[in-house]
One Martini backbone bead per residue (centre of mass of N, CA, C, O) as a GRO file, in nm:
protein
  116
    1MET     BB    1  10.077  -8.197   0.618
    2MET     BB    2  10.220  -7.993   0.867
    3LEU     BB    3  10.316  -7.657   0.900
    4LEU     BB    4  10.497  -7.491   1.151
    5ASP     BB    5  10.494  -7.217   1.306
    6THR     BB    6  10.641  -7.051   1.552
    7ASP     BB    7  10.382  -7.011   1.727
    8ALA     BB    8  10.308  -7.314   1.730
    9VAL     BB    9  10.561  -7.418   1.872
   10ILE     BB   10  10.534  -7.252   2.128
   11GLU     BB   11  10.258  -7.366   2.211
   12ILE     BB   12  10.341  -7.662   2.235
   13LEU     BB   13  10.558  -7.615   2.456
   14LYS     BB   14  10.375  -7.481   2.669
   15LYS     BB   15  10.170  -7.742   2.670
   16LYS     BB   16  10.327  -8.011   2.658
   17ARG     BB   17  10.267  -8.110   2.347
   18TYR     BB   18  10.234  -8.311   2.083
   19GLU     BB   19  10.281  -8.239   1.724
   20ALA     BB   20  10.244  -8.304   1.415
   21GLY     BB   21  10.520  -8.204   1.200
   22LYS     BB   22  10.675  -7.934   1.037
   23ILE     BB   23  10.969  -7.730   0.976
   24SER     BB   24  11.132  -7.455   0.914
   25ILE     BB   25  11.437  -7.315   0.918
   26ILE     BB   26  11.315  -7.042   1.003
   27THR     BB   27  11.180  -7.136   1.263
   28LEU     BB   28  11.433  -7.228   1.401
   29ILE     BB   29  11.569  -6.951   1.402
   30GLU     BB   30  11.350  -6.787   1.547
   31PHE     BB   31  11.362  -6.951   1.806
   32LEU     BB   32  11.675  -6.936   1.877
   33ARG     BB   33  11.729  -6.619   1.883
   34GLY     BB   34  11.572  -6.591   2.179
   35LEU     BB   35  11.803  -6.740   2.310
   36GLU     BB   36  12.028  -6.833   2.504
   37VAL     BB   37  12.322  -6.966   2.430
   38GLU     BB   38  12.310  -7.213   2.644
   39ARG     BB   39  12.015  -7.317   2.510
   40ARG     BB   40  12.034  -7.373   2.200
   41LYS     BB   41  12.139  -7.662   2.159
   42LYS     BB   42  11.910  -7.815   2.304
   43ALA     BB   43  11.674  -7.691   2.142
   44LYS     BB   44  11.766  -7.787   1.866
   45GLU     BB   45  11.761  -8.088   1.926
   46LEU     BB   46  11.463  -8.104   2.003
   47LEU     BB   47  11.345  -8.003   1.733
   48GLU     BB   48  11.492  -8.215   1.549
   49GLU     BB   49  11.349  -8.461   1.695
   50SER     BB   50  11.039  -8.360   1.661
   51PHE     BB   51  11.114  -8.236   1.368
   52ASP     BB   52  11.106  -8.176   1.052
   53VAL     BB   53  11.348  -8.001   0.858
   54LEU     BB   54  11.305  -7.756   0.617
   55ASN     BB   55  11.465  -7.650   0.353
   56ILE     BB   56  11.606  -7.446   0.113
   57ASP     BB   57  11.506  -7.467  -0.209
   58ASN     BB   58  11.446  -7.398  -0.533
   59GLN     BB   59  11.135  -7.388  -0.505
   60VAL     BB   60  11.127  -7.189  -0.270
   61ILE     BB   61  11.276  -6.962  -0.410
   62GLU     BB   62  11.078  -6.920  -0.644
   63THR     BB   63  10.828  -6.868  -0.473
   64TYR     BB   64  10.937  -6.632  -0.315
   65CYS     BB   65  11.000  -6.442  -0.556
   66ASN     BB   66  10.709  -6.422  -0.660
   67ILE     BB   67  10.580  -6.312  -0.406
   68TYR     BB   68  10.760  -6.067  -0.356
   69ARG     BB   69  10.706  -5.919  -0.623
   70ASN     BB   70  10.399  -5.892  -0.589
   71LEU     BB   71  10.399  -5.742  -0.315
   72LYS     BB   72  10.566  -5.501  -0.407
   73GLU     BB   73  10.370  -5.404  -0.629
   74GLU     BB   74  10.129  -5.378  -0.403
   75GLY     BB   75  10.244  -5.278  -0.116
   76VAL     BB   76  10.299  -5.545   0.067
   77PRO     BB   77  10.404  -5.596   0.393
   78ILE     BB   78  10.622  -5.879   0.445
   79PRO     BB   79  10.815  -6.072   0.595
   80ASP     BB   80  11.058  -6.272   0.475
   81ALA     BB   81  11.023  -6.510   0.669
   82ASP     BB   82  10.718  -6.554   0.600
   83ILE     BB   83  10.755  -6.606   0.301
   84LEU     BB   84  10.937  -6.855   0.337
   85ILE     BB   85  10.734  -7.025   0.489
   86ALA     BB   86  10.515  -7.019   0.273
   87ALA     BB   87  10.692  -7.134   0.042
   88THR     BB   88  10.734  -7.405   0.182
   89ALA     BB   89  10.441  -7.492   0.190
   90ILE     BB   90  10.375  -7.469  -0.109
   91SER     BB   91  10.613  -7.651  -0.226
   92ASN     BB   92  10.504  -7.901  -0.019
   93ASN     BB   93  10.197  -7.920   0.010
   94MET     BB   94  10.113  -7.749   0.273
   95THR     BB   95   9.988  -7.674   0.584
   96LEU     BB   96   9.953  -7.383   0.778
   97LYS     BB   97  10.030  -7.324   1.119
   98THR     BB   98   9.871  -7.022   1.240
   99ARG     BB   99   9.806  -6.683   1.390
  100ASP     BB  100   9.897  -6.513   1.160
  101LYS     BB  101   9.710  -6.301   0.962
  102HIS     BB  102   9.907  -6.217   0.719
  103PHE     BB  103   9.888  -6.495   0.566
  104ARG     BB  104   9.619  -6.450   0.408
  105VAL     BB  105   9.747  -6.296   0.166
  106LEU     BB  106   9.887  -6.581   0.059
  107GLU     BB  107   9.648  -6.751  -0.061
  108LYS     BB  108   9.669  -6.644  -0.364
  109PHE     BB  109   9.948  -6.839  -0.385
  110GLY     BB  110   9.849  -7.127  -0.227
  111LEU     BB  111   9.799  -7.099   0.064
  112LYS     BB  112   9.743  -7.313   0.337
  113LEU     BB  113   9.522  -7.293   0.615
  114ALA     BB  114   9.467  -7.349   0.930
  115GLN     BB  115   9.224  -7.384   1.147
  116PRO     BB  116   9.187  -7.255   1.474
   0.00000   0.00000   0.00000
């Protein structure tokens, strides 16, 4: 199963075509924060009907913490939201569909990326 990053969800919606996959709660938040207040409720319902939303569980937290610590030691800055999305994919043994190239750094932690 595929975990869809925020950019992949936006692309799907722009092209008005459905694609099977799941999204992280972080992707849901990233998508909704850019919308006007009056559009958020409907958009949230649409996304929740279209995709299973994966929450942050203990395994995701542990995976996130390990990745964060390693990246900090290496001096590699990656946004926390993206580390959480990657940790969700890794913890659920899913492939991440994204166009963000900085996710490639996370492959060494077990992140599988879909080929564009």
